[in-house]
Predicted model as a PDB file, atoms N, CA, C, CB and O in Angstrom, pLDDT in the B-factor column:
MODEL        1                                                                  
ATOM      1  N   MET A   1     -19.460   7.732  23.964  1.00 56.00           N  
ATOM      2  CA  MET A   1     -18.471   6.742  23.603  1.00 56.00           C  
ATOM      3  C   MET A   1     -18.784   6.171  22.231  1.00 56.00           C  
ATOM      4  CB  MET A   1     -18.410   5.632  24.651  1.00 56.00           C  
ATOM      5  O   MET A   1     -19.948   5.969  21.884  1.00 56.00           O  
ATOM      6  N   ILE A   2     -17.764   5.917  21.472  1.00 56.00           N  
ATOM      7  CA  ILE A   2     -17.916   5.477  20.083  1.00 56.00           C  
ATOM      8  C   ILE A   2     -18.690   4.173  19.960  1.00 56.00           C  
ATOM      9  CB  ILE A   2     -16.561   5.318  19.443  1.00 56.00           C  
ATOM     10  O   ILE A   2     -19.460   4.020  19.011  1.00 56.00           O  
ATOM     11  N   TRP A   3     -18.518   3.233  20.874  1.00 56.00           N  
ATOM     12  CA  TRP A   3     -19.151   1.932  20.728  1.00 56.00           C  
ATOM     13  C   TRP A   3     -20.624   1.957  21.126  1.00 56.00           C  
ATOM     14  CB  TRP A   3     -18.414   0.908  21.557  1.00 56.00           C  
ATOM     15  O   TRP A   3     -21.332   0.966  20.941  1.00 56.00           O  
ATOM     16  N   ASP A   4     -21.095   3.089  21.674  1.00 61.00           N  
ATOM     17  CA  ASP A   4     -22.507   3.211  22.019  1.00 61.00           C  
ATOM     18  C   ASP A   4     -23.366   3.508  20.799  1.00 61.00           C  
ATOM     19  CB  ASP A   4     -22.698   4.297  23.058  1.00 61.00           C  
ATOM     20  O   ASP A   4     -24.577   3.286  20.817  1.00 61.00           O  
ATOM     21  N   THR A   5     -22.739   4.012  19.736  1.00 59.00           N  
ATOM     22  CA  THR A   5     -23.493   4.360  18.536  1.00 59.00           C  
ATOM     23  C   THR A   5     -22.917   3.587  17.353  1.00 59.00           C  
ATOM     24  CB  THR A   5     -23.451   5.898  18.272  1.00 59.00           C  
ATOM     25  O   THR A   5     -21.884   3.981  16.812  1.00 59.00           O  
ATOM     26  N   PRO A   6     -23.560   2.501  16.940  1.00 59.00           N  
ATOM     27  CA  PRO A   6     -23.006   1.636  15.900  1.00 59.00           C  
ATOM     28  C   PRO A   6     -22.836   2.317  14.540  1.00 59.00           C  
ATOM     29  CB  PRO A   6     -23.881   0.440  15.740  1.00 59.00           C  
ATOM     30  O   PRO A   6     -22.015   1.875  13.736  1.00 59.00           O  
ATOM     31  N   LEU A   7     -23.584   3.364  14.271  1.00 55.00           N  
ATOM     32  CA  LEU A   7     -23.485   4.025  12.973  1.00 55.00           C  
ATOM     33  C   LEU A   7     -22.667   5.304  13.028  1.00 55.00           C  
ATOM     34  CB  LEU A   7     -24.859   4.330  12.446  1.00 55.00           C  
ATOM     35  O   LEU A   7     -22.773   6.150  12.139  1.00 55.00           O  
ATOM     36  N   ALA A   8     -21.860   5.450  14.058  1.00 54.00           N  
ATOM     37  CA  ALA A   8     -21.043   6.656  14.214  1.00 54.00           C  
ATOM     38  C   ALA A   8     -20.076   6.800  13.052  1.00 54.00           C  
ATOM     39  CB  ALA A   8     -20.271   6.621  15.542  1.00 54.00           C  
ATOM     40  O   ALA A   8     -19.578   5.805  12.524  1.00 54.00           O  
ATOM     41  N   LYS A   9     -19.812   8.025  12.656  1.00 65.00           N  
ATOM     42  CA  LYS A   9     -18.911   8.312  11.534  1.00 65.00           C  
ATOM     43  C   LYS A   9     -17.484   8.573  11.994  1.00 65.00           C  
ATOM     44  CB  LYS A   9     -19.418   9.510  10.750  1.00 65.00           C  
ATOM     45  O   LYS A   9     -16.582   8.676  11.162  1.00 65.00           O  
ATOM     46  N   LYS A  10     -17.259   8.682  13.297  1.00 78.00           N  
ATOM     47  CA  LYS A  10     -15.948   9.003  13.841  1.00 78.00           C  
ATOM     48  C   LYS A  10     -14.975   7.845  13.637  1.00 78.00           C  
ATOM     49  CB  LYS A  10     -16.057   9.349  15.327  1.00 78.00           C  
ATOM     50  O   LYS A  10     -15.332   6.681  13.822  1.00 78.00           O  
ATOM     51  N   ARG A  11     -13.752   8.175  13.258  1.00 85.00           N  
ATOM     52  CA  ARG A  11     -12.704   7.158  13.125  1.00 85.00           C  
ATOM     53  C   ARG A  11     -12.337   6.654  14.512  1.00 85.00           C  
ATOM     54  CB  ARG A  11     -11.447   7.728  12.390  1.00 85.00           C  
ATOM     55  O   ARG A  11     -12.156   7.443  15.439  1.00 85.00           O  
ATOM     56  N   VAL A  12     -12.228   5.358  14.649  1.00 89.00           N  
ATOM     57  CA  VAL A  12     -11.855   4.742  15.924  1.00 89.00           C  
ATOM     58  C   VAL A  12     -10.361   4.958  16.140  1.00 89.00           C  
ATOM     59  CB  VAL A  12     -12.213   3.212  15.947  1.00 89.00           C  
ATOM     60  O   VAL A  12      -9.551   4.667  15.260  1.00 89.00           O  
ATOM     61  N   THR A  13     -10.006   5.464  17.303  1.00 91.00           N  
ATOM     62  CA  THR A  13      -8.607   5.760  17.621  1.00 91.00           C  
ATOM     63  C   THR A  13      -8.040   4.735  18.600  1.00 91.00           C  
ATOM     64  CB  THR A  13      -8.479   7.176  18.206  1.00 91.00           C  
ATOM     65  O   THR A  13      -8.767   3.912  19.156  1.00 91.00           O  
ATOM     66  N   GLN A  14      -6.732   4.805  18.794  1.00 91.00           N  
ATOM     67  CA  GLN A  14      -6.092   3.945  19.788  1.00 91.00           C  
ATOM     68  C   GLN A  14      -6.653   4.241  21.174  1.00 91.00           C  
ATOM     69  CB  GLN A  14      -4.558   4.139  19.773  1.00 91.00           C  
ATOM     70  O   GLN A  14      -6.790   3.334  21.995  1.00 91.00           O  
ATOM     71  N   ALA A  15      -6.974   5.488  21.433  1.00 93.00           N  
ATOM     72  CA  ALA A  15      -7.551   5.859  22.731  1.00 93.00           C  
ATOM     73  C   ALA A  15      -8.904   5.183  22.928  1.00 93.00           C  
ATOM     74  CB  ALA A  15      -7.701   7.392  22.842  1.00 93.00           C  
ATOM     75  O   ALA A  15      -9.216   4.733  24.031  1.00 93.00           O  
ATOM     76  N   ASP A  16      -9.709   5.106  21.873  1.00 94.00           N  
ATOM     77  CA  ASP A  16     -10.999   4.425  21.952  1.00 94.00           C  
ATOM     78  C   ASP A  16     -10.811   2.941  22.261  1.00 94.00           C  
ATOM     79  CB  ASP A  16     -11.779   4.601  20.641  1.00 94.00           C  
ATOM     80  O   ASP A  16     -11.524   2.375  23.089  1.00 94.00           O  
ATOM     81  N   VAL A  17      -9.850   2.321  21.590  1.00 95.00           N  
ATOM     82  CA  VAL A  17      -9.561   0.903  21.812  1.00 95.00           C  
ATOM     83  C   VAL A  17      -9.095   0.692  23.242  1.00 95.00           C  
ATOM     84  CB  VAL A  17      -8.494   0.391  20.816  1.00 95.00           C  
ATOM     85  O   VAL A  17      -9.519  -0.256  23.903  1.00 95.00           O  
ATOM     86  N   ALA A  18      -8.221   1.574  23.724  1.00 96.00           N  
ATOM     87  CA  ALA A  18      -7.707   1.459  25.088  1.00 96.00           C  
ATOM     88  C   ALA A  18      -8.833   1.572  26.112  1.00 96.00           C  
ATOM     89  CB  ALA A  18      -6.647   2.533  25.352  1.00 96.00           C  
ATOM     90  O   ALA A  18      -8.887   0.800  27.069  1.00 96.00           O  
ATOM     91  N   GLN A  19      -9.718   2.520  25.914  1.00 95.00           N  
ATOM     92  CA  GLN A  19     -10.827   2.699  26.839  1.00 95.00           C  
ATOM     93  C   GLN A  19     -11.748   1.479  26.815  1.00 95.00           C  
ATOM     94  CB  GLN A  19     -11.615   3.973  26.493  1.00 95.00           C  
ATOM     95  O   GLN A  19     -12.173   1.005  27.868  1.00 95.00           O  
ATOM     96  N   TYR A  20     -12.051   0.978  25.647  1.00 95.00           N  
ATOM     97  CA  TYR A  20     -12.929  -0.181  25.492  1.00 95.00           C  
ATOM     98  C   TYR A  20     -12.319  -1.430  26.138  1.00 95.00           C  
ATOM     99  CB  TYR A  20     -13.209  -0.439  24.003  1.00 95.00           C  
ATOM    100  O   TYR A  20     -13.021  -2.209  26.783  1.00 95.00           O  
ATOM    101  N   ALA A  21     -11.004  -1.614  25.958  1.00 95.00           N  
ATOM    102  CA  ALA A  21     -10.310  -2.784  26.500  1.00 95.00           C  
ATOM    103  C   ALA A  21      -9.863  -2.589  27.947  1.00 95.00           C  
ATOM    104  CB  ALA A  21      -9.108  -3.110  25.642  1.00 95.00           C  
ATOM    105  O   ALA A  21      -9.359  -3.517  28.580  1.00 95.00           O  
ATOM    106  N   GLN A  22     -10.053  -1.378  28.464  1.00 95.00           N  
ATOM    107  CA  GLN A  22      -9.661  -1.027  29.828  1.00 95.00           C  
ATOM    108  C   GLN A  22      -8.166  -1.244  30.069  1.00 95.00           C  
ATOM    109  CB  GLN A  22     -10.468  -1.845  30.828  1.00 95.00           C  
ATOM    110  O   GLN A  22      -7.757  -1.856  31.056  1.00 95.00           O  
ATOM    111  N   VAL A  23      -7.368  -0.724  29.138  1.00 96.00           N  
ATOM    112  CA  VAL A  23      -5.915  -0.754  29.252  1.00 96.00           C  
ATOM    113  C   VAL A  23      -5.389   0.630  28.893  1.00 96.00           C  
ATOM    114  CB  VAL A  23      -5.288  -1.858  28.329  1.00 96.00           C  
ATOM    115  O   VAL A  23      -6.160   1.502  28.492  1.00 96.00           O  
ATOM    116  N   SER A  24      -4.094   0.834  29.032  1.00 94.00           N  
ATOM    117  CA  SER A  24      -3.509   2.122  28.672  1.00 94.00           C  
ATOM    118  C   SER A  24      -3.354   2.210  27.155  1.00 94.00           C  
ATOM    119  CB  SER A  24      -2.141   2.322  29.375  1.00 94.00           C  
ATOM    120  O   SER A  24      -3.306   1.198  26.456  1.00 94.00           O  
ATOM    121  N   GLN A  25      -3.277   3.435  26.671  1.00 94.00           N  
ATOM    122  CA  GLN A  25      -3.076   3.647  25.248  1.00 94.00           C  
ATOM    123  C   GLN A  25      -1.708   3.122  24.817  1.00 94.00           C  
ATOM    124  CB  GLN A  25      -3.212   5.136  24.904  1.00 94.00           C  
ATOM    125  O   GLN A  25      -1.541   2.684  23.678  1.00 94.00           O  
ATOM    126  N   ALA A  26      -0.744   3.165  25.711  1.00 93.00           N  
ATOM    127  CA  ALA A  26       0.587   2.639  25.400  1.00 93.00           C  
ATOM    128  C   ALA A  26       0.521   1.140  25.114  1.00 93.00           C  
ATOM    129  CB  ALA A  26       1.561   2.917  26.561  1.00 93.00           C  
ATOM    130  O   ALA A  26       1.183   0.648  24.201  1.00 93.00           O  
ATOM    131  N   MET A  27      -0.285   0.414  25.902  1.00 94.00           N  
ATOM    132  CA  MET A  27      -0.424  -1.037  25.681  1.00 94.00           C  
ATOM    133  C   MET A  27      -1.001  -1.307  24.299  1.00 94.00           C  
ATOM    134  CB  MET A  27      -1.324  -1.677  26.768  1.00 94.00           C  
ATOM    135  O   MET A  27      -0.554  -2.217  23.601  1.00 94.00           O  
ATOM    136  N   VAL A  28      -1.990  -0.517  23.908  1.00 94.00           N  
ATOM    137  CA  VAL A  28      -2.593  -0.677  22.581  1.00 94.00           C  
ATOM    138  C   VAL A  28      -1.535  -0.418  21.515  1.00 94.00           C  
ATOM    139  CB  VAL A  28      -3.807   0.284  22.396  1.00 94.00           C  
ATOM    140  O   VAL A  28      -1.435  -1.164  20.541  1.00 94.00           O  
ATOM    141  N   SER A  29      -0.759   0.620  21.696  1.00 91.00           N  
ATOM    142  CA  SER A  29       0.292   0.953  20.743  1.00 91.00           C  
ATOM    143  C   SER A  29       1.314  -0.173  20.624  1.00 91.00           C  
ATOM    144  CB  SER A  29       0.985   2.246  21.153  1.00 91.00           C  
ATOM    145  O   SER A  29       1.750  -0.501  19.521  1.00 91.00           O  
ATOM    146  N   TYR A  30       1.696  -0.765  21.753  1.00 91.00           N  
ATOM    147  CA  TYR A  30       2.650  -1.878  21.727  1.00 91.00           C  
ATOM    148  C   TYR A  30       2.105  -3.062  20.940  1.00 91.00           C  
ATOM    149  CB  TYR A  30       2.994  -2.316  23.149  1.00 91.00           C  
ATOM    150  O   TYR A  30       2.834  -3.692  20.175  1.00 91.00           O  
ATOM    151  N   VAL A  31       0.836  -3.363  21.126  1.00 92.00           N  
ATOM    152  CA  VAL A  31       0.229  -4.492  20.416  1.00 92.00           C  
ATOM    153  C   VAL A  31       0.168  -4.205  18.916  1.00 92.00           C  
ATOM    154  CB  VAL A  31      -1.188  -4.782  20.965  1.00 92.00           C  
ATOM    155  O   VAL A  31       0.493  -5.073  18.105  1.00 92.00           O  
ATOM    156  N   ILE A  32      -0.243  -3.001  18.546  1.00 88.00           N  
ATOM    157  CA  ILE A  32      -0.370  -2.648  17.133  1.00 88.00           C  
ATOM    158  C   ILE A  32       0.985  -2.671  16.437  1.00 88.00           C  
ATOM    159  CB  ILE A  32      -1.013  -1.268  16.985  1.00 88.00           C  
ATOM    160  O   ILE A  32       1.097  -3.137  15.303  1.00 88.00           O  
ATOM    161  N   SER A  33       2.006  -2.170  17.111  1.00 85.00           N  
ATOM    162  CA  SER A  33       3.330  -2.076  16.488  1.00 85.00           C  
ATOM    163  C   SER A  33       4.093  -3.392  16.515  1.00 85.00           C  
ATOM    164  CB  SER A  33       4.144  -1.013  17.176  1.00 85.00           C  
ATOM    165  O   SER A  33       5.118  -3.532  15.848  1.00 85.00           O  
ATOM    166  N   GLY A  34       3.596  -4.356  17.286  1.00 83.00           N  
ATOM    167  CA  GLY A  34       4.306  -5.634  17.397  1.00 83.00           C  
ATOM    168  C   GLY A  34       5.549  -5.519  18.253  1.00 83.00           C  
ATOM    169  O   GLY A  34       6.517  -6.254  18.060  1.00 83.00           O  
ATOM    170  N   SER A  35       5.522  -4.602  19.192  1.00 81.00           N  
ATOM    171  CA  SER A  35       6.660  -4.354  20.068  1.00 81.00           C  
ATOM    172  C   SER A  35       7.040  -5.608  20.861  1.00 81.00           C  
ATOM    173  CB  SER A  35       6.346  -3.204  21.023  1.00 81.00           C  
ATOM    174  O   SER A  35       6.212  -6.487  21.101  1.00 81.00           O  
ATOM    175  N   SER A  36       8.289  -5.666  21.252  1.00 81.00           N  
ATOM    176  CA  SER A  36       8.779  -6.805  22.025  1.00 81.00           C  
ATOM    177  C   SER A  36       8.514  -6.642  23.523  1.00 81.00           C  
ATOM    178  CB  SER A  36      10.267  -6.994  21.783  1.00 81.00           C  
ATOM    179  O   SER A  36       8.962  -7.463  24.323  1.00 81.00           O  
ATOM    180  N   VAL A  37       7.790  -5.590  23.904  1.00 83.00           N  
ATOM    181  CA  VAL A  37       7.442  -5.378  25.302  1.00 83.00           C  
ATOM    182  C   VAL A  37       6.566  -6.534  25.765  1.00 83.00           C  
ATOM    183  CB  VAL A  37       6.720  -4.012  25.503  1.00 83.00           C  
ATOM    184  O   VAL A  37       5.643  -6.943  25.061  1.00 83.00           O  
ATOM    185  N   SER A  38       6.856  -7.054  26.942  1.00 89.00           N  
ATOM    186  CA  SER A  38       6.123  -8.198  27.478  1.00 89.00           C  
ATOM    187  C   SER A  38       4.722  -7.775  27.923  1.00 89.00           C  
ATOM    188  CB  SER A  38       6.893  -8.827  28.657  1.00 89.00           C  
ATOM    189  O   SER A  38       4.563  -7.007  28.871  1.00 89.00           O  
ATOM    190  N   ILE A  39       3.711  -8.290  27.220  1.00 90.00           N  
ATOM    191  CA  ILE A  39       2.317  -8.016  27.543  1.00 90.00           C  
ATOM    192  C   ILE A  39       1.643  -9.358  27.791  1.00 90.00           C  
ATOM    193  CB  ILE A  39       1.596  -7.209  26.394  1.00 90.00           C  
ATOM    194  O   ILE A  39       1.763 -10.267  26.969  1.00 90.00           O  
ATOM    195  N   PRO A  40       0.940  -9.499  28.904  1.00 92.00           N  
ATOM    196  CA  PRO A  40       0.260 -10.765  29.170  1.00 92.00           C  
ATOM    197  C   PRO A  40      -0.664 -11.170  28.013  1.00 92.00           C  
ATOM    198  CB  PRO A  40      -0.543 -10.664  30.469  1.00 92.00           C  
ATOM    199  O   PRO A  40      -1.322 -10.322  27.411  1.00 92.00           O  
ATOM    200  N   ALA A  41      -0.703 -12.453  27.716  1.00 92.00           N  
ATOM    201  CA  ALA A  41      -1.504 -12.957  26.592  1.00 92.00           C  
ATOM    202  C   ALA A  41      -2.964 -12.554  26.718  1.00 92.00           C  
ATOM    203  CB  ALA A  41      -1.396 -14.476  26.501  1.00 92.00           C  
ATOM    204  O   ALA A  41      -3.599 -12.206  25.723  1.00 92.00           O  
ATOM    205  N   GLU A  42      -3.501 -12.597  27.929  1.00 94.00           N  
ATOM    206  CA  GLU A  42      -4.900 -12.223  28.149  1.00 94.00           C  
ATOM    207  C   GLU A  42      -5.147 -10.764  27.758  1.00 94.00           C  
ATOM    208  CB  GLU A  42      -5.290 -12.450  29.621  1.00 94.00           C  
ATOM    209  O   GLU A  42      -6.157 -10.445  27.132  1.00 94.00           O  
ATOM    210  N   THR A  43      -4.225  -9.892  28.128  1.00 94.00           N  
ATOM    211  CA  THR A  43      -4.349  -8.473  27.810  1.00 94.00           C  
ATOM    212  C   THR A  43      -4.239  -8.257  26.310  1.00 94.00           C  
ATOM    213  CB  THR A  43      -3.277  -7.654  28.548  1.00 94.00           C  
ATOM    214  O   THR A  43      -5.018  -7.497  25.734  1.00 94.00           O  
ATOM    215  N   ARG A  44      -3.280  -8.916  25.671  1.00 94.00           N  
ATOM    216  CA  ARG A  44      -3.106  -8.811  24.226  1.00 94.00           C  
ATOM    217  C   ARG A  44      -4.378  -9.256  23.498  1.00 94.00           C  
ATOM    218  CB  ARG A  44      -1.900  -9.658  23.765  1.00 94.00           C  
ATOM    219  O   ARG A  44      -4.819  -8.603  22.552  1.00 94.00           O  
ATOM    220  N   GLU A  45      -4.957 -10.362  23.944  1.00 94.00           N  
ATOM    221  CA  GLU A  45      -6.189 -10.865  23.331  1.00 94.00           C  
ATOM    222  C   GLU A  45      -7.338  -9.891  23.526  1.00 94.00           C  
ATOM    223  CB  GLU A  45      -6.558 -12.227  23.914  1.00 94.00           C  
ATOM    224  O   GLU A  45      -8.150  -9.702  22.620  1.00 94.00           O  
ATOM    225  N   ARG A  46      -7.417  -9.268  24.706  1.00 95.00           N  
ATOM    226  CA  ARG A  46      -8.475  -8.294  24.976  1.00 95.00           C  
ATOM    227  C   ARG A  46      -8.343  -7.080  24.067  1.00 95.00           C  
ATOM    228  CB  ARG A  46      -8.440  -7.856  26.446  1.00 95.00           C  
ATOM    229  O   ARG A  46      -9.345  -6.538  23.600  1.00 95.00           O  
ATOM    230  N   ILE A  47      -7.111  -6.654  23.815  1.00 95.00           N  
ATOM    231  CA  ILE A  47      -6.879  -5.509  22.936  1.00 95.00           C  
ATOM    232  C   ILE A  47      -7.242  -5.864  21.500  1.00 95.00           C  
ATOM    233  CB  ILE A  47      -5.410  -5.048  23.020  1.00 95.00           C  
ATOM    234  O   ILE A  47      -7.904  -5.082  20.818  1.00 95.00           O  
ATOM    235  N   VAL A  48      -6.818  -7.027  21.038  1.00 95.00           N  
ATOM    236  CA  VAL A  48      -7.135  -7.459  19.666  1.00 95.00           C  
ATOM    237  C   VAL A  48      -8.646  -7.582  19.491  1.00 95.00           C  
ATOM    238  CB  VAL A  48      -6.444  -8.814  19.339  1.00 95.00           C  
ATOM    239  O   VAL A  48      -9.183  -7.183  18.457  1.00 95.00           O  
ATOM    240  N   LYS A  49      -9.333  -8.128  20.489  1.00 95.00           N  
ATOM    241  CA  LYS A  49     -10.784  -8.261  20.421  1.00 95.00           C  
ATOM    242  C   LYS A  49     -11.443  -6.880  20.368  1.00 95.00           C  
ATOM    243  CB  LYS A  49     -11.310  -9.065  21.630  1.00 95.00           C  
ATOM    244  O   LYS A  49     -12.392  -6.675  19.611  1.00 95.00           O  
ATOM    245  N   ALA A  50     -10.946  -5.937  21.167  1.00 95.00           N  
ATOM    246  CA  ALA A  50     -11.484  -4.575  21.168  1.00 95.00           C  
ATOM    247  C   ALA A  50     -11.301  -3.930  19.802  1.00 95.00           C  
ATOM    248  CB  ALA A  50     -10.803  -3.723  22.255  1.00 95.00           C  
ATOM    249  O   ALA A  50     -12.199  -3.249  19.308  1.00 95.00           O  
ATOM    250  N   MET A  51     -10.128  -4.145  19.185  1.00 94.00           N  
ATOM    251  CA  MET A  51      -9.878  -3.595  17.851  1.00 94.00           C  
ATOM    252  C   MET A  51     -10.873  -4.161  16.842  1.00 94.00           C  
ATOM    253  CB  MET A  51      -8.435  -3.897  17.404  1.00 94.00           C  
ATOM    254  O   MET A  51     -11.389  -3.431  15.996  1.00 94.00           O  
ATOM    255  N   GLU A  52     -11.139  -5.454  16.932  1.00 93.00           N  
ATOM    256  CA  GLU A  52     -12.089  -6.096  16.027  1.00 93.00           C  
ATOM    257  C   GLU A  52     -13.512  -5.605  16.293  1.00 93.00           C  
ATOM    258  CB  GLU A  52     -12.019  -7.624  16.173  1.00 93.00           C  
ATOM    259  O   GLU A  52     -14.244  -5.282  15.357  1.00 93.00           O  
ATOM    260  N   ASP A  53     -13.902  -5.548  17.568  1.00 93.00           N  
ATOM    261  CA  ASP A  53     -15.254  -5.119  17.930  1.00 93.00           C  
ATOM    262  C   ASP A  53     -15.545  -3.691  17.461  1.00 93.00           C  
ATOM    263  CB  ASP A  53     -15.445  -5.217  19.441  1.00 93.00           C  
ATOM    264  O   ASP A  53     -16.644  -3.389  16.995  1.00 93.00           O  
ATOM    265  N   LEU A  54     -14.541  -2.820  17.593  1.00 93.00           N  
ATOM    266  CA  LEU A  54     -14.730  -1.413  17.244  1.00 93.00           C  
ATOM    267  C   LEU A  54     -14.447  -1.121  15.778  1.00 93.00           C  
ATOM    268  CB  LEU A  54     -13.848  -0.553  18.104  1.00 93.00           C  
ATOM    269  O   LEU A  54     -14.794  -0.049  15.283  1.00 93.00           O  
ATOM    270  N   GLY A  55     -13.823  -2.057  15.081  1.00 91.00           N  
ATOM    271  CA  GLY A  55     -13.478  -1.832  13.678  1.00 91.00           C  
ATOM    272  C   GLY A  55     -12.284  -0.900  13.518  1.00 91.00           C  
ATOM    273  O   GLY A  55     -12.248  -0.085  12.596  1.00 91.00           O  
ATOM    274  N   TYR A  56     -11.316  -1.018  14.407  1.00 92.00           N  
ATOM    275  CA  TYR A  56     -10.128  -0.161  14.354  1.00 92.00           C  
ATOM    276  C   TYR A  56      -9.327  -0.427  13.087  1.00 92.00           C  
ATOM    277  CB  TYR A  56      -9.246  -0.383  15.592  1.00 92.00           C  
ATOM    278  O   TYR A  56      -9.032  -1.573  12.746  1.00 92.00           O  
ATOM    279  N   VAL A  57      -8.981   0.657  12.397  1.00 88.00           N  
ATOM    280  CA  VAL A  57      -8.116   0.590  11.220  1.00 88.00           C  
ATOM    281  C   VAL A  57      -7.005   1.610  11.442  1.00 88.00           C  
ATOM    282  CB  VAL A  57      -8.917   0.874   9.874  1.00 88.00           C  
ATOM    283  O   VAL A  57      -7.291   2.791  11.637  1.00 88.00           O  
ATOM    284  N   PRO A  58      -5.735   1.178  11.416  1.00 84.00           N  
ATOM    285  CA  PRO A  58      -4.642   2.128  11.614  1.00 84.00           C  
ATOM    286  C   PRO A  58      -4.691   3.268  10.590  1.00 84.00           C  
ATOM    287  CB  PRO A  58      -3.295   1.404  11.527  1.00 84.00           C  
ATOM    288  O   PRO A  58      -5.005   3.051   9.419  1.00 84.00           O  
ATOM    289  N   ASN A  59      -4.381   4.468  11.044  1.00 80.00           N  
ATOM    290  CA  ASN A  59      -4.358   5.633  10.183  1.00 80.00           C  
ATOM    291  C   ASN A  59      -2.988   5.679   9.497  1.00 80.00           C  
ATOM    292  CB  ASN A  59      -4.645   6.948  10.993  1.00 80.00           C  
ATOM    293  O   ASN A  59      -1.997   6.091  10.100  1.00 80.00           O  
ATOM    294  N   VAL A  60      -2.946   5.254   8.243  1.00 79.00           N  
ATOM    295  CA  VAL A  60      -1.690   5.153   7.503  1.00 79.00           C  
ATOM    296  C   VAL A  60      -1.043   6.518   7.318  1.00 79.00           C  
ATOM    297  CB  VAL A  60      -1.926   4.501   6.146  1.00 79.00           C  
ATOM    298  O   VAL A  60       0.180   6.640   7.390  1.00 79.00           O  
ATOM    299  N   THR A  61      -1.846   7.535   7.084  1.00 78.00           N  
ATOM    300  CA  THR A  61      -1.301   8.881   6.901  1.00 78.00           C  
ATOM    301  C   THR A  61      -0.604   9.355   8.171  1.00 78.00           C  
ATOM    302  CB  THR A  61      -2.415   9.867   6.506  1.00 78.00           C  
ATOM    303  O   THR A  61       0.488   9.920   8.103  1.00 78.00           O  
ATOM    304  N   ALA A  62      -1.218   9.133   9.315  1.00 75.00           N  
ATOM    305  CA  ALA A  62      -0.607   9.541  10.581  1.00 75.00           C  
ATOM    306  C   ALA A  62       0.698   8.794  10.816  1.00 75.00           C  
ATOM    307  CB  ALA A  62      -1.574   9.297  11.749  1.00 75.00           C  
ATOM    308  O   ALA A  62       1.680   9.376  11.275  1.00 75.00           O  
ATOM    309  N   ARG A  63       0.703   7.509  10.502  1.00 73.00           N  
ATOM    310  CA  ARG A  63       1.920   6.716  10.684  1.00 73.00           C  
ATOM    311  C   ARG A  63       3.039   7.248   9.791  1.00 73.00           C  
ATOM    312  CB  ARG A  63       1.650   5.225  10.375  1.00 73.00           C  
ATOM    313  O   ARG A  63       4.181   7.366  10.233  1.00 73.00           O  
ATOM    314  N   ARG A  64       2.722   7.566   8.557  1.00 79.00           N  
ATOM    315  CA  ARG A  64       3.736   8.091   7.635  1.00 79.00           C  
ATOM    316  C   ARG A  64       4.247   9.442   8.094  1.00 79.00           C  
ATOM    317  CB  ARG A  64       3.171   8.205   6.222  1.00 79.00           C  
ATOM    318  O   ARG A  64       5.446   9.708   8.013  1.00 79.00           O  
ATOM    319  N   LEU A  65       3.358  10.301   8.574  1.00 80.00           N  
ATOM    320  CA  LEU A  65       3.787  11.604   9.076  1.00 80.00           C  
ATOM    321  C   LEU A  65       4.718  11.427  10.266  1.00 80.00           C  
ATOM    322  CB  LEU A  65       2.573  12.464   9.469  1.00 80.00           C  
ATOM    323  O   LEU A  65       5.730  12.121  10.368  1.00 80.00           O  
ATOM    324  N   ARG A  66       4.391  10.516  11.155  1.00 74.00           N  
ATOM    325  CA  ARG A  66       5.204  10.278  12.346  1.00 74.00           C  
ATOM    326  C   ARG A  66       6.593   9.786  11.965  1.00 74.00           C  
ATOM    327  CB  ARG A  66       4.522   9.264  13.267  1.00 74.00           C  
ATOM    328  O   ARG A  66       7.590  10.170  12.576  1.00 74.00           O  
ATOM    329  N   ARG A  67       6.644   8.934  10.949  1.00 76.00           N  
ATOM    330  CA  ARG A  67       7.925   8.369  10.510  1.00 76.00           C  
ATOM    331  C   ARG A  67       8.676   9.290   9.540  1.00 76.00           C  
ATOM    332  CB  ARG A  67       7.691   7.018   9.849  1.00 76.00           C  
ATOM    333  O   ARG A  67       9.828   9.025   9.198  1.00 76.00           O  
ATOM    334  N   GLY A  68       8.029  10.361   9.102  1.00 78.00           N  
ATOM    335  CA  GLY A  68       8.664  11.292   8.175  1.00 78.00           C  
ATOM    336  C   GLY A  68       8.728  10.772   6.762  1.00 78.00           C  
ATOM    337  O   GLY A  68       9.623  11.142   6.002  1.00 78.00           O  
ATOM    338  N   ASN A  69       7.772   9.904   6.392  1.00 72.00           N  
ATOM    339  CA  ASN A  69       7.758   9.322   5.062  1.00 72.00           C  
ATOM    340  C   ASN A  69       6.368   9.506   4.462  1.00 72.00           C  
ATOM    341  CB  ASN A  69       8.155   7.819   5.104  1.00 72.00           C  
ATOM    342  O   ASN A  69       5.534   8.602   4.516  1.00 72.00           O  
ATOM    343  N   THR A  70       6.125  10.689   3.888  1.00 64.00           N  
ATOM    344  CA  THR A  70       4.783  11.000   3.396  1.00 64.00           C  
ATOM    345  C   THR A  70       4.591  10.737   1.911  1.00 64.00           C  
ATOM    346  CB  THR A  70       4.469  12.426   3.679  1.00 64.00           C  
ATOM    347  O   THR A  70       3.499  10.943   1.381  1.00 64.00           O  
ATOM    348  N   LEU A  71       5.622  10.291   1.244  1.00 65.00           N  
ATOM    349  CA  LEU A  71       5.479  10.032  -0.203  1.00 65.00           C  
ATOM    350  C   LEU A  71       5.146   8.617  -0.485  1.00 65.00           C  
ATOM    351  CB  LEU A  71       6.727  10.393  -0.940  1.00 65.00           C  
ATOM    352  O   LEU A  71       4.993   8.238  -1.646  1.00 65.00           O  
TER     353      LEU A  71                                                      
ENDMDL                                                                          
END                                                                             
């Protein structure tokens, strides 16, 4: 697991955050995107804390590819 090795070189993914926060990857995605899906405040806080603890940084290139805007 990524959080077991503090000097790991692997990029932290949404799946890593979900596993660390013990929620689904969809919940993590909803929080990151600012979706209007109703998520309990406690769960949202746990996800945000997991992102901070793990040093999650959104992959801008992946987001642009998904949206079809690579320029």
